[in-house]
C-alpha positions in Angstrom: 8.4 85.1 55.2 11.1 85.5 52.1 11.3 82.1 50.4 14.2 79.4 50.8 17.0 81.1 48.5 17.2 78.1 45.6 20.5 76.0 45.4 21.9 77.2 42.4 21.4 81.0 44.0 23.3 79.5 47.4 26.0 78.1 45.7 26.5 81.1 43.6 25.8 83.6 46.4 29.0 81.5 48.9 30.9 81.9 45.5 31.0 85.4 46.2 31.4 85.4 49.4 34.6 83.1 48.5 35.6 84.6 46.0 35.1 88.4 47.5 36.9 86.8 50.7 39.6 85.4 48.6 40.2 89.1 46.8 40.8 90.6 49.5 42.7 88.0 51.0 45.0 88.7 47.9 44.7 92.9 48.2 46.1 92.1 52.1 48.8 89.9 51.1 50.2 92.4 48.6 50.1 95.0 50.9 51.7 93.2 53.4 54.0 92.1 50.7 54.9 95.7 49.5 55.3 97.0 53.2 58.0 94.1 54.2 59.7 94.5 50.9 59.9 98.7 51.1 60.7 97.8 55.1 63.6 95.5 53.8 64.7 98.1 51.4 65.4 100.6 54.2 67.1 98.3 56.3 69.3 97.4 53.8 70.0 100.3 53.0 70.8 101.9 56.3 72.9 98.6 56.4 75.1 99.3 53.6 75.2 102.8 55.2 76.5 101.2 57.9 78.9 99.2 56.7 80.3 102.1 54.1 80.7 104.6 57.5 82.1 101.3 59.4 84.9 101.2 56.6 85.7 104.0 56.7 86.4 104.5 59.8 88.5 101.1 60.0 90.8 103.1 57.1 90.7 106.5 59.1 92.3 104.4 61.5 94.4 102.6 59.6 95.8 106.1 58.3 96.4 107.4 61.3 98.5 104.1 62.7 100.6 104.1 59.6 101.1 107.7 59.9 102.2 107.4 63.6 104.6 104.5 62.6 105.8 106.8 59.8 106.6 110.0 62.8 107.6 106.9 64.8 110.1 105.4 62.6 111.5 109.3 61.1 111.8 110.2 65.2 114.1 107.0 65.6 115.9 107.7 62.4 117.1 111.2 63.7 117.8 110.2 66.9 120.4 107.6 65.2 121.8 110.0 63.1 122.3 112.8 65.5 123.7 110.2 68.2 126.0 109.4 65.4 126.6 112.8 64.6 127.8 113.0 68.0 130.0 110.1 67.7 132.1 111.1 64.3 132.1 114.7 66.2 134.3 112.7 69.5 135.7 110.8 66.5 136.9 114.0 65.1 137.6 115.8 67.5 140.1 113.5 69.7 141.9 112.7 66.5 146.1 112.5 67.5 147.6 112.7 64.5 147.7 114.2 61.0 146.2 110.5 59.1 143.8 110.1 62.0 142.0 113.5 61.5 142.0 112.7 58.0 140.6 110.0 57.9 138.3 110.7 60.9 136.8 113.3 58.5 136.7 111.1 55.7 134.5 108.3 57.0 131.7 111.5 57.8 131.7 112.8 54.5 130.8 108.6 53.7 128.4 108.6 56.2 126.6 112.2 54.9 126.7 110.3 51.6 125.8 107.1 52.9 122.6 108.7 55.3 121.4 111.2 51.8 122.5 113.8 53.8 125.0 115.5 51.9 122.1 117.7 49.8 120.9 119.4 53.0 122.0 123.1 53.1 123.7 122.8 56.2 125.8 120.2 55.9 126.4 121.4 51.9 127.8 124.7 54.0 130.3 122.4 55.9 131.6 120.6 53.2 132.3 123.8 51.5 133.5 125.3 54.4 136.3 122.3 55.1 136.6 121.8 51.6 140.5 122.5 52.5 140.5 119.7 54.6 141.9 117.0 51.7 145.0 118.2 53.5 144.8 117.2 56.7 146.7 114.9 56.6 149.8 117.2 55.7 149.3 118.9 59.0 152.3 118.7 62.0 150.9 117.2 65.2 150.1 121.2 66.9 147.9 122.2 64.0 146.0 118.8 64.1 144.3 119.9 67.5 143.1 123.5 66.5 141.8 121.9 62.7 140.2 118.9 64.3 138.9 120.9 67.1 137.5 123.6 64.0 136.3 120.8 61.7 134.4 118.9 65.4 132.8 122.6 65.9 131.0 122.2 62.2 130.5 118.7 62.5 128.1 119.7 65.6 125.9 121.6 63.1 125.2 118.6 61.1 122.0 119.9 59.4 119.9 116.4 59.8 116.0 115.7 58.1 113.1 117.0 60.0 111.5 114.4 63.0 108.2 115.3 61.9 106.3 114.7 58.3 106.4 117.7 56.0 102.2 118.0 54.8 102.6 117.2 50.8 
């Protein structure tokens, strides 16, 4: 039979077992901590990508809504200008006297300037074709009807801005 180990041998043997156990636990803890850190970093990176994608999507949606609002506002503006143009056609065509015809033409010109339509090529043509309209208040009543009809036909051709935004 083997001899019973001495106290010091038992103590050292226990110490080695404890040290080996502590080393194994420490190594296991380091491995687990490494895996946890790696998993956390991967999850954080994935979450950041998802957040960036979400922000990009929100920005795209906001830009699309803004564009749709701009298009709707532009269409409403063009409709309003078309109604006002039709009103000017009626005012000029219905002028009963030379002074009313002159007043209608002058107000139409101011309307073009106010709405920034005066520089559109079609409107420049109208203004040039009817440039002699400064004498309208000198017409006799018979001529007023013919000239009013002629000018109202020109006013019908008033160029309006496009309803859709043009890409830049």
